[in-house]
Each structure stands twice: as C-alpha cells, then as structure tokens.
A tleap script that builds the chain and sets N, CA, C and O, in Angstrom:
source leaprc.protein.ff14SB
mol = sequence {
  NMET THR ASN VAL TYR SER PHE ASP GLY ILE
  LEU VAL PHE GLY LEU LEU PHE ILE CYS THR
  CYS ALA TYR LEU LYS LYS VAL PRO ARG LEU
  LYS ASN TRP LEU LEU SER GLU LYS LYS GLY
  ILE TRP GLY VAL PHE TYR LYS GLY ALA VAL
  ILE GLY THR ARG LEU HIE LEU ALA VAL ALA
  LEU SER CYS VAL SER MET ALA PHE TYR VAL
  LEU PHE ILE CLYS
}
set mol.1.N position { 7.084 3.048 4.896 }
set mol.1.CA position { 7.369 2.671 3.554 }
set mol.1.C position { 7.751 1.220 3.495 }
set mol.1.O position { 8.562 0.747 4.291 }
set mol.2.N position { 7.162 0.504 2.543 }
set mol.2.CA position { 7.400 -0.930 2.444 }
set mol.2.C position { 8.452 -1.209 1.383 }
set mol.2.O position { 8.370 -0.697 0.267 }
set mol.3.N position { 9.417 -2.002 1.727 }
set mol.3.CA position { 10.461 -2.395 0.815 }
set mol.3.C position { 9.936 -3.502 -0.105 }
set mol.3.O position { 9.308 -4.450 0.366 }
set mol.4.N position { 10.187 -3.387 -1.399 }
set mol.4.CA position { 9.673 -4.360 -2.347 }
set mol.4.C position { 10.403 -5.698 -2.217 }
set mol.4.O position { 9.853 -6.746 -2.556 }
set mol.5.N position { 11.627 -5.657 -1.731 }
set mol.5.CA position { 12.416 -6.870 -1.636 }
set mol.5.C position { 12.219 -7.668 -0.376 }
set mol.5.O position { 12.891 -8.680 -0.177 }
set mol.6.N position { 11.322 -7.245 0.475 }
set mol.6.CA position { 10.996 -8.009 1.668 }
set mol.6.C position { 9.728 -8.811 1.394 }
set mol.6.O position { 9.032 -8.566 0.409 }
set mol.7.N position { 9.434 -9.764 2.265 }
set mol.7.CA position { 8.279 -10.603 2.067 }
set mol.7.C position { 6.981 -9.844 2.155 }
set mol.7.O position { 6.072 -10.072 1.356 }
set mol.8.N position { 6.877 -8.943 3.115 }
set mol.8.CA position { 5.641 -8.178 3.223 }
set mol.8.C position { 5.497 -7.174 2.072 }
set mol.8.O position { 4.374 -6.818 1.713 }
set mol.9.N position { 6.602 -6.715 1.492 }
set mol.9.CA position { 6.543 -5.863 0.310 }
set mol.9.C position { 6.000 -6.622 -0.893 }
set mol.9.O position { 5.221 -6.083 -1.679 }
set mol.10.N position { 6.415 -7.866 -1.028 }
set mol.10.CA position { 5.917 -8.695 -2.116 }
set mol.10.C position { 4.430 -8.946 -1.952 }
set mol.10.O position { 3.676 -8.928 -2.925 }
set mol.11.N position { 4.008 -9.185 -0.695 }
set mol.11.CA position { 2.569 -9.414 -0.452 }
set mol.11.C position { 1.745 -8.150 -0.743 }
set mol.11.O position { 0.645 -8.253 -1.286 }
set mol.12.N position { 2.243 -6.989 -0.402 }
set mol.12.CA position { 1.570 -5.730 -0.697 }
set mol.12.C position { 1.485 -5.521 -2.179 }
set mol.12.O position { 0.429 -5.143 -2.685 }
set mol.13.N position { 2.563 -5.755 -2.895 }
set mol.13.CA position { 2.572 -5.605 -4.345 }
set mol.13.C position { 1.579 -6.579 -4.999 }
set mol.13.O position { 0.843 -6.200 -5.910 }
set mol.14.N position { 1.564 -7.804 -4.539 }
set mol.14.CA position { 0.633 -8.802 -5.126 }
set mol.14.C position { -0.815 -8.431 -4.880 }
set mol.14.O position { -1.649 -8.547 -5.778 }
set mol.15.N position { -1.117 -7.989 -3.678 }
set mol.15.CA position { -2.518 -7.587 -3.379 }
set mol.15.C position { -2.925 -6.374 -4.176 }
set mol.15.O position { -4.042 -6.322 -4.691 }
set mol.16.N position { -2.046 -5.394 -4.290 }
set mol.16.CA position { -2.369 -4.196 -5.083 }
set mol.16.C position { -2.549 -4.563 -6.563 }
set mol.16.O position { -3.428 -4.024 -7.236 }
set mol.17.N position { -1.726 -5.466 -7.056 }
set mol.17.CA position { -1.831 -5.914 -8.454 }
set mol.17.C position { -3.161 -6.603 -8.700 }
set mol.17.O position { -3.829 -6.323 -9.695 }
set mol.18.N position { -3.556 -7.508 -7.800 }
set mol.18.CA position { -4.814 -8.250 -7.967 }
set mol.18.C position { -6.005 -7.289 -7.870 }
set mol.18.O position { -6.950 -7.394 -8.651 }
set mol.19.N position { -5.963 -6.364 -6.925 }
set mol.19.CA position { -7.072 -5.412 -6.775 }
set mol.19.C position { -7.173 -4.490 -7.980 }
set mol.19.O position { -8.275 -4.159 -8.419 }
set mol.20.N position { -6.044 -4.080 -8.511 }
set mol.20.CA position { -6.067 -3.197 -9.688 }
set mol.20.C position { -6.589 -3.942 -10.912 }
set mol.20.O position { -7.385 -3.390 -11.671 }
set mol.21.N position { -6.161 -5.170 -11.115 }
set mol.21.CA position { -6.661 -5.937 -12.247 }
set mol.21.C position { -8.140 -6.231 -12.134 }
set mol.21.O position { -8.850 -6.213 -13.140 }
set mol.22.N position { -8.623 -6.501 -10.929 }
set mol.22.CA position { -10.053 -6.736 -10.748 }
set mol.22.C position { -10.852 -5.466 -11.015 }
set mol.22.O position { -11.952 -5.520 -11.565 }
set mol.23.N position { -10.298 -4.336 -10.627 }
set mol.23.CA position { -10.984 -3.056 -10.922 }
set mol.23.C position { -10.997 -2.789 -12.415 }
set mol.23.O position { -12.017 -2.366 -12.960 }
set mol.24.N position { -9.873 -3.031 -13.087 }
set mol.24.CA position { -9.799 -2.768 -14.519 }
set mol.24.C position { -10.725 -3.688 -15.318 }
set mol.24.O position { -11.108 -3.358 -16.441 }
set mol.25.N position { -11.080 -4.821 -14.755 }
set mol.25.CA position { -12.008 -5.739 -15.415 }
set mol.25.C position { -13.409 -5.130 -15.461 }
set mol.25.O position { -14.205 -5.483 -16.332 }
set mol.26.N position { -13.711 -4.250 -14.564 }
set mol.26.CA position { -15.034 -3.625 -14.525 }
set mol.26.C position { -15.181 -2.458 -15.519 }
set mol.26.O position { -16.297 -2.040 -15.827 }
set mol.27.N position { -14.049 -1.938 -16.015 }
set mol.27.CA position { -14.075 -0.826 -16.976 }
set mol.27.C position { -14.151 -1.404 -18.387 }
set mol.27.O position { -13.217 -2.087 -18.805 }
set mol.28.N position { -15.234 -1.155 -19.141 }
set mol.28.CA position { -15.425 -1.825 -20.421 }
set mol.28.C position { -14.310 -1.622 -21.431 }
set mol.28.O position { -13.882 -2.588 -22.062 }
set mol.29.N position { -13.823 -0.400 -21.605 }
set mol.29.CA position { -12.792 -0.158 -22.613 }
set mol.29.C position { -11.480 -0.822 -22.255 }
set mol.29.O position { -10.802 -1.364 -23.128 }
set mol.30.N position { -11.113 -0.790 -21.001 }
set mol.30.CA position { -9.864 -1.405 -20.579 }
set mol.30.C position { -9.968 -2.907 -20.555 }
set mol.30.O position { -8.972 -3.601 -20.761 }
set mol.31.N position { -11.153 -3.423 -20.308 }
set mol.31.CA position { -11.333 -4.884 -20.310 }
set mol.31.C position { -11.038 -5.445 -21.699 }
set mol.31.O position { -10.361 -6.465 -21.824 }
set mol.32.N position { -11.537 -4.792 -22.733 }
set mol.32.CA position { -11.292 -5.259 -24.089 }
set mol.32.C position { -9.844 -5.085 -24.512 }
set mol.32.O position { -9.309 -5.902 -25.261 }
set mol.33.N position { -9.213 -4.029 -24.037 }
set mol.33.CA position { -7.874 -3.741 -24.465 }
set mol.33.C position { -6.803 -4.492 -23.658 }
set mol.33.O position { -5.871 -5.050 -24.238 }
set mol.34.N position { -6.928 -4.509 -22.352 }
set mol.34.CA position { -5.882 -5.047 -21.498 }
set mol.34.C position { -6.090 -6.493 -21.133 }
set mol.34.O position { -5.127 -7.250 -21.016 }
set mol.35.N position { -7.349 -6.892 -20.949 }
set mol.35.CA position { -7.618 -8.240 -20.427 }
set mol.35.C position { -8.132 -9.205 -21.498 }
set mol.35.O position { -8.759 -10.210 -21.163 }
set mol.36.N position { -7.883 -8.925 -22.757 }
set mol.36.CA position { -8.371 -9.817 -23.810 }
set mol.36.C position { -7.465 -11.033 -24.008 }
set mol.36.O position { -7.937 -12.092 -24.421 }
set mol.37.N position { -6.185 -10.893 -23.721 }
set mol.37.CA position { -5.252 -12.003 -23.889 }
set mol.37.C position { -5.259 -12.872 -22.640 }
set mol.37.O position { -5.275 -12.367 -21.517 }
set mol.38.N position { -5.247 -14.178 -22.847 }
set mol.38.CA position { -5.270 -15.101 -21.733 }
set mol.38.C position { -3.958 -15.869 -21.600 }
set mol.38.O position { -3.783 -16.662 -20.675 }
set mol.39.N position { -3.036 -15.625 -22.537 }
set mol.39.CA position { -1.722 -16.304 -22.500 }
set mol.39.C position { -0.629 -15.269 -22.621 }
set mol.39.O position { -0.866 -14.140 -23.051 }
set mol.40.N position { 0.545 -15.656 -22.245 }
set mol.40.CA position { 1.704 -14.760 -22.357 }
set mol.40.C position { 1.796 -13.782 -21.233 }
set mol.40.O position { 1.207 -13.971 -20.169 }
set mol.41.N position { 2.552 -12.717 -21.479 }
set mol.41.CA position { 2.770 -11.713 -20.447 }
set mol.41.C position { 1.512 -10.935 -20.140 }
set mol.41.O position { 1.305 -10.549 -18.990 }
set mol.42.N position { 0.658 -10.688 -21.128 }
set mol.42.CA position { -0.585 -9.987 -20.904 }
set mol.42.C position { -1.603 -10.864 -20.167 }
set mol.42.O position { -2.560 -10.353 -19.586 }
set mol.43.N position { -1.394 -12.176 -20.194 }
set mol.43.CA position { -2.263 -13.093 -19.477 }
set mol.43.C position { -2.169 -12.966 -17.993 }
set mol.43.O position { -3.086 -13.365 -17.275 }
set mol.44.N position { -1.055 -12.406 -17.502 }
set mol.44.CA position { -0.878 -12.194 -16.050 }
set mol.44.C position { -1.948 -11.213 -15.546 }
set mol.44.O position { -2.491 -11.384 -14.454 }
set mol.45.N position { -2.243 -10.185 -16.353 }
set mol.45.CA position { -3.307 -9.247 -15.953 }
set mol.45.C position { -4.667 -9.929 -15.900 }
set mol.45.O position { -5.458 -9.677 -14.991 }
set mol.46.N position { -4.940 -10.797 -16.881 }
set mol.46.CA position { -6.187 -11.519 -16.911 }
set mol.46.C position { -6.302 -12.460 -15.701 }
set mol.46.O position { -7.357 -12.541 -15.071 }
set mol.47.N position { -5.248 -13.142 -15.395 }
set mol.47.CA position { -5.271 -14.082 -14.257 }
set mol.47.C position { -5.411 -13.321 -12.912 }
set mol.47.O position { -6.073 -13.794 -11.989 }
set mol.48.N position { -4.791 -12.169 -12.829 }
set mol.48.CA position { -4.963 -11.345 -11.629 }
set mol.48.C position { -6.400 -10.887 -11.476 }
set mol.48.O position { -6.926 -10.845 -10.364 }
set mol.49.N position { -7.040 -10.542 -12.592 }
set mol.49.CA position { -8.434 -10.114 -12.556 }
set mol.49.C position { -9.353 -11.262 -12.168 }
set mol.49.O position { -10.317 -11.068 -11.428 }
set mol.50.N position { -9.053 -12.464 -12.668 }
set mol.50.CA position { -9.896 -13.616 -12.309 }
set mol.50.C position { -9.754 -13.950 -10.835 }
set mol.50.O position { -10.745 -14.255 -10.171 }
set mol.51.N position { -8.526 -13.894 -10.310 }
set mol.51.CA position { -8.328 -14.154 -8.898 }
set mol.51.C position { -9.052 -13.087 -8.063 }
set mol.51.O position { -9.668 -13.408 -7.047 }
set mol.52.N position { -8.977 -11.847 -8.483 }
set mol.52.CA position { -9.628 -10.768 -7.724 }
set mol.52.C position { -11.145 -10.849 -7.713 }
set mol.52.O position { -11.779 -10.488 -6.722 }
set mol.53.N position { -11.732 -11.322 -8.808 }
set mol.53.CA position { -13.194 -11.397 -8.855 }
set mol.53.C position { -13.729 -12.683 -8.230 }
set mol.53.O position { -14.795 -12.670 -7.615 }
set mol.54.N position { -13.019 -13.771 -8.377 }
set mol.54.CA position { -13.520 -15.035 -7.817 }
set mol.54.C position { -13.299 -15.130 -6.297 }
set mol.54.O position { -14.125 -15.684 -5.571 }
set mol.55.N position { -12.175 -14.580 -5.838 }
set mol.55.CA position { -11.861 -14.631 -4.404 }
set mol.55.C position { -11.951 -13.252 -3.774 }
set mol.55.O position { -11.087 -12.873 -2.983 }
set mol.56.N position { -12.982 -12.503 -4.117 }
set mol.56.CA position { -13.083 -11.111 -3.699 }
set mol.56.C position { -13.123 -10.963 -2.189 }
set mol.56.O position { -12.560 -10.004 -1.662 }
set mol.57.N position { -13.765 -11.873 -1.475 }
set mol.57.CA position { -13.851 -11.773 -0.024 }
set mol.57.C position { -12.484 -12.021 0.607 }
set mol.57.O position { -12.074 -11.287 1.506 }
set mol.58.N position { -11.790 -13.031 0.150 }
set mol.58.CA position { -10.456 -13.314 0.712 }
set mol.58.C position { -9.473 -12.208 0.372 }
set mol.58.O position { -8.645 -11.848 1.208 }
set mol.59.N position { -9.542 -11.669 -0.816 }
set mol.59.CA position { -8.642 -10.569 -1.238 }
set mol.59.C position { -8.954 -9.329 -0.408 }
set mol.59.O position { -8.033 -8.641 0.032 }
set mol.60.N position { -10.219 -9.033 -0.186 }
set mol.60.CA position { -10.567 -7.851 0.617 }
set mol.60.C position { -10.096 -7.988 2.067 }
set mol.60.O position { -9.570 -7.036 2.643 }
set mol.61.N position { -10.282 -9.157 2.646 }
set mol.61.CA position { -9.811 -9.372 4.022 }
set mol.61.C position { -8.272 -9.310 4.087 }
set mol.61.O position { -7.707 -8.789 5.048 }
set mol.62.N position { -7.615 -9.838 3.070 }
set mol.62.CA position { -6.158 -9.730 3.033 }
set mol.62.C position { -5.683 -8.299 2.921 }
set mol.62.O position { -4.688 -7.921 3.539 }
set mol.63.N position { -6.386 -7.501 2.138 }
set mol.63.CA position { -6.021 -6.095 1.990 }
set mol.63.C position { -6.202 -5.328 3.317 }
set mol.63.O position { -5.353 -4.520 3.694 }
set mol.64.N position { -7.287 -5.587 3.995 }
set mol.64.CA position { -7.516 -4.927 5.273 }
set mol.64.C position { -6.489 -5.354 6.306 }
set mol.64.O position { -5.974 -4.513 7.042 }
set mol.65.N position { -6.183 -6.631 6.377 }
set mol.65.CA position { -5.203 -7.101 7.351 }
set mol.65.C position { -3.805 -6.572 7.027 }
set mol.65.O position { -3.046 -6.222 7.931 }
set mol.66.N position { -3.465 -6.515 5.735 }
set mol.66.CA position { -2.143 -5.999 5.337 }
set mol.66.C position { -2.053 -4.502 5.613 }
set mol.66.O position { -1.000 -4.013 6.023 }
set mol.67.N position { -3.140 -3.770 5.394 }
set mol.67.CA position { -3.136 -2.336 5.716 }
set mol.67.C position { -2.957 -2.102 7.210 }
set mol.67.O position { -2.218 -1.205 7.615 }
set mol.68.N position { -3.629 -2.901 8.028 }
set mol.68.CA position { -3.452 -2.787 9.479 }
set mol.68.C position { -2.007 -3.120 9.878 }
set mol.68.O position { -1.432 -2.463 10.745 }
set mol.69.N position { -1.440 -4.121 9.253 }
set mol.69.CA position { -0.057 -4.504 9.556 }
set mol.69.C position { 0.921 -3.394 9.182 }
set mol.69.O position { 1.799 -3.046 9.971 }
set mol.70.N position { 0.769 -2.838 7.982 }
set mol.70.CA position { 1.713 -1.840 7.501 }
set mol.70.C position { 1.559 -0.540 8.298 }
set mol.70.O position { 2.559 0.102 8.617 }
set mol.71.N position { 0.341 -0.148 8.621 }
set mol.71.CA position { 0.129 1.109 9.298 }
set mol.71.C position { 0.477 1.084 10.799 }
set mol.71.O position { 1.058 2.032 11.329 }
set mol.72.N position { 0.117 0.006 11.454 }
set mol.72.CA position { 0.202 0.008 12.908 }
set mol.72.C position { 1.306 -0.893 13.484 }
set mol.72.O position { 1.890 -0.549 14.512 }
set mol.73.N position { 1.596 -1.999 12.870 }
set mol.73.CA position { 2.546 -2.939 13.458 }
set mol.73.C position { 3.972 -2.665 12.959 }
set mol.73.O position { 4.920 -2.668 13.745 }
set mol.74.N position { 4.115 -2.432 11.659 }
set mol.74.CA position { 5.438 -2.252 11.122 }
set mol.74.C position { 5.959 -0.918 11.393 }
set mol.74.O position { 7.082 -0.602 11.000 }
savepdb mol mol.pdb
quit
C-alpha cells in the first residue's frame, strides 16, 4: 500500500491522474463535459489529458517503472 503523503505516493497519484485524464479524453461524452474548460480547477483535468496524450511514451514508461517499484522493491 502506498502512502499518499510520501514522495512515491505523490508520484503514483500523479501518474494515475494523468493516465485517467488521457483516457477520459478519448471518451466523446466525457470529453465535452469534463475537458471543455481550459482554465480554473476544471482546467487541471484538461492539462492532465494534454500531458498524457503528448508525452504518452514517457508516461507509459513511468507507469511501468513505478509499478515495478511498488510491487517488487517497496
């Protein structure tokens, strides 16, 4: 179990947030509803989706390495 208040917990949360936002960008109904705002608190979801789609290779490699770390090393 990963603690949210540790550094690796924050990294896991950030990666899961970016991956979830990138996935939600592919769903047409949710894209119009959730990712339409580009400013404010709802803009965080849009920015997470943009990071996830533009840096998809780096995000995927980070997810795999973090999963290896959490499952086997920690």
